[in-house]
Structures are given as structure tokens and as C-alpha cells.
N, C-alpha and C positions, 0 to 999 in steps of 0.2 A: 749947223747943217754939215753932215759928214758924207763926203763922196770919195769913192775909191775905184780904181780900175778893177774889174772882176771878170770871172768866167762863169757863165750860167750853165748848169747841168741838170740832169734828172729828167724823168718822164712822167706823164700823167699828173697826178696831184702832188707828187713829191718833187719839189724844185729846190735846188741848193745853189749857193754861190761860193766860189773860191777866190780869196783875195789876200793881200798883205796889208797890214795897217799898223800904225804906231800904237803901242800900248796905251798911251795917254788918251788918245781919241776913243778907244774902245772902253776904257775905264769910265768915260762920261755917260755911257748908255747901257753897259752890261750890268747884270745883277745875278745873284745866286739865291735861290729859295732856301730857307732853313726849315728843318723838319721839326715843327712844333705843332701842338694840338690847339684846336679852337681858333684857327686863323683862316677859315674858309678854304680858298684855293690851295693854300700851302699844305693842307691835309693830303693832297694828291701828289705832292712833290716827292722827289727821290734823291735830290742832290745832297752830297755830304756838306757839312758845315765847313767854313774856311778855318783852318787851323793856324793859329798865330805862329807857332814854332816852325811849321813848314814854310811859312811866308818868309821868315828871317833867313832860313837856309837857302831858299831860292834867291832872295835878294843878294845874299853873299855870293852865290854862284854866278849871278848876272854881273856883279861888280868885278869879278875876276875874269870877265870876258866870255862867260858861258852863254849859250843860246839854246833854244829848243827848236828842233826840226819838225816836230809833230804838230798837227793842227789843234787850235782851240776850236771846240765845236759848240755852236749856239743856234738858237732859233729866234727869229724875229716874231714879236708878239703881234705885229700888224704887217701887212704886205709892204715891202720896200719898193722903191722905184728903180727900174732897170732900163737904162737908155742904151739900146743896142748900137754898135758901130755899123757902118754901112757894109753891105755884103762883101765888098772887095777886101775888107779887113778881117773877114772871118776865115776860119781854117776847117774845112769839112763840116762836121756836125758840132764843132766847138764854137760857142757863141761868146764873143767878147763885147764888153760894154762898160758903162759907168754905173756903179751901184750907189744909190742914194738912200741912206738910212732913214727910217721913220723919225720924224723930227720931235722926239720927246724923250725924257729921261726914262731909264729902265725899259728900253724898247727891245733889248736883246737878252734873252734868258740863256745863261751858260749851261750847257749840257755836260761838257767835260772840259777841264783845263782851267778851273777857277784859281788854283794855286799858282799856275804858270802866269796867269794874267795879273792877279793881285800881288804877286811877288815883285812886280814892277812899280807898285803904287808909290813907294818911297824911294825909288831908285832914279838917279839923274838920267839914266839911259832910256827912260820911258818915252822921251821925246825924240830920241835918235834911232833906236832899234825899230825893227818891224817884226811882227809875228804872223805866221800863216793861220788863216781862219777858214773853216768850213761852216757856212751859215745856211740853215734851212729856212724855207719860206713858210712861216706860220704852221710848223709841225705841231700836231695836237699833243697834249700832255702824255697820253698813253704811249704814243710812238716815241716821244722823247725818253720816257722811262725805259722802254724796251731797248732803245739805242744805248742808253747809259749802262744798262746791265750787260749788253753785249761787249761794250768797251772794257768794263771793269771786272767782269766775271768770266765770260766765255772765251776771251782771248788769252792765250797762254803767256804768262809772264816769263821773262828771262830769269833763270835761277841764279842765286848768288854763286853757286859753284861755277857756272859758266862765266859769270862776270869776272871772278878771280882768274879764270883761265885766259880771258881776253885782255886783262889789264896791260900785259907787256906789249900787245899790239896797239891798242887804242891810246896808250900813254907813252908811246916810244919816243916822241919828240917833245914831250911836255916839260916845261920848266917850273911847273907848280909843285911845291914841296910835298903836299899831300898825295898828289898823283904819282910822283916819283917814288914815294914810300910804298904805295899800293903795288906799283910795278915791281919794285925790288923784292917785296915779300912774295909775290907770285913766282918770280924767277927762283928764289931760294927754295920754295916748296917743290917746284918742278925738278930742281937739282937734287933735292933730298930723295925724290921719288925715282930718279934715274941713275944716280951714282952707284957703282958696284959695291962700295964700302959702306953705304948708308943703311942703318937699321930700318929705315922706312921705305926701302926700295920696293916698288910695286905694291905698296900698301896704301897709297893715296889715290883716290879716284879722280883723275884729271880728264875731262871730256875729250881733249884733243890728242892726248898722248897715251892714254891707258891702253896697255897691250892686252888684247883679248887672250884669255886663257892662262895668263901669267900672274902668279902671286895672289895674295888675298887683299883685295882693296876694301879693307874694313874702316878706312878713314876717308872722309870727304875733303876736298881741297879747302872748302870753307872752314871746316873744323881746325885744320892746321894753320891756315892763314890768319884766322881770327885770333888763335892762341898766341901767335907770334906778335901780332899787332897789339893786342890788349896787354901783353906782358912787356912790351917795349924791347923785344929781342931783335 
């Protein structure tokens, strides 16, 4: 029996719950459809298969103290129980209460975030960490698929060029060797692009510092940074 404090949201037929939960608890009831033929309901599934290589990378990231701020998104196969707190403990239209999961295995179908969750499966922090979850109340398969496509296709991803530009800021206080390396490479390329004596001056497209109308930005920051990293320079 899994119970967690939660917030109830949504209108009409679309209801959802927002809560925090230990990965170990969610691993007991969550599952991912695999895209295979001849397996009935699975023919209508849309979810990507769980990739072992990605799981090991995430496991290593978690072991180093990493965490995920974005929600795992799932849908309950059957209606869960939601026990509302008394009105005095509510805040406007926000409804607080205790969410009780349906009491059986595979009661929660993962729409997005399967690698984030299963990356905890063999990690000792699965009992200590908590992850944010957005859980829909019995969302039908077509709506789940639509939501999955919106998350993975229609939302614009952060480009690698922008990530290289951001590393000096997001890793400024990091003591992780790999993160320090990425930050150093980014700073080197920015210096190559700005120094008056550099042959690459104004030739590297850097999102935050590229001067409009100056030079020929025929190189991306990703191209130069990757070359430095791959060649051990």
C-alpha cells in the first residue's frame, strides 16, 4: 500500500496529481510498454524501450550526487484513492490530500521519464532520494500517446551549442572533474573567439557573445569544443 501527500489538479475528465515519492516505491508499481507486435494492447503503445546503456549513465550520474528536477509522468491504470484534507488546510483552488495508489503491481504506466526512474533500480539512493511525479487519473491510451509526442517532439530541445555556452555558469562551483573540464573548454573557446590576436576571432558562433554584424561565424561552438575535447587538447 503506497500513500503520499499530493496536490490534485485538472478539470473535467482530466485529473492529475502532483507529488514526491521515493524511487524504490514507484519501481514497485510502475511499468513501461515495449513496442512489439502481436501482444494485444501493446500494439497501441508508443513508449520507447528502456536502454541499458542510458540506465548505467544515469545510475552513475545519481551516484555522483546528481538529481532530476523535471517530473516523471505516468497514468494510473485504475482510479486511485484521494483523501482530501479539511477545507482549512486548502489554499484557494489548490486541493491538498493523501493519494493512495491502486493496490496491485503495474498500476502506473510511465508516459515519460522511464530512464530517470529505472536509473535508480540498482542505486542505493533509491530509498533516500525523492523524485517529482505528475500522475494522470486513468488517461486513455490515445491521450497518453499525444502527451508523449508533445513532450518528446514538439517541445524545443536545448541545443548543444547553447549547452557549451552555459557550462561556465552552471558548473562554476563544481568540483567534478568532468564538469570542470567542460567548463574549461568552453572558456578557452570563448577566449579564442574574443582575443584580438586569435585566428578564430569572431569566427565561432557563441549564443551569448556573438557580436552582430562582425566577422564570419562559420564555426559553431560545438564544433570547436568537441574537437578540443576529443583530441585531449
